[in-house]
C-alpha positions, 0 to 999 in steps of 0.5 A: 466514504474513508479509504485509507487510515493506520493504527499503532500501538504502544507504550509511547506517546504517538502523533497522527495525521489525517488527511480528508479531500475528494479523488478526481474521476477515474482516467485523470490525472493522480490514482484516478479514483481507483478502489480496493473493490475494482480487481477482476479475475486475471488482473496481477497485483505489482507493488511499488515498494518493497514490502517490511517496513512495519517490522523493520520498525518493529526491529528497530525499536528494539535495536535489533536493525541496523541504521543502514537497513532503517535509512533505506527503508525511509528512502523508499517510505519518503519517495512519491507513488504518484509516477507509479500511480500514473503508470498504472492508470496508463495500463489500465489499473482496475484497483489499487490500495496501501499495503499497511497494518494488515500486511501484503495478505490482510490487504489482499483479503479485503480487495477480494472481498470488494471485488469479483477476484480471488487471489492466488498463490505464485510469486513472480520477481522482476 
């Protein structure tokens, strides 16, 4: 099954890439087969990277952002998710998704629909 994807719209030609493969069994190194539908009531949502890169790059295309902001965003985008995935599995994570295209709210709705959990407002930053 397809577990990820990205849609781009624009007036300029763009190049896209697709990666196909298989997921390892639950509990093995990497993300271990975590899916969107594994959330349970009481689970916490943890973001491993800052939100807003789509908005930032849309602003950049209109010369409305700074090079410093773009450089910082690229640094986060190029960092590996592997350590976070391993840590999540170690602490019993039950679901996982990316936050692209549909944004945080869109992906949270998808995860809730595929699970027995419902989203709840409230933000805790640490």
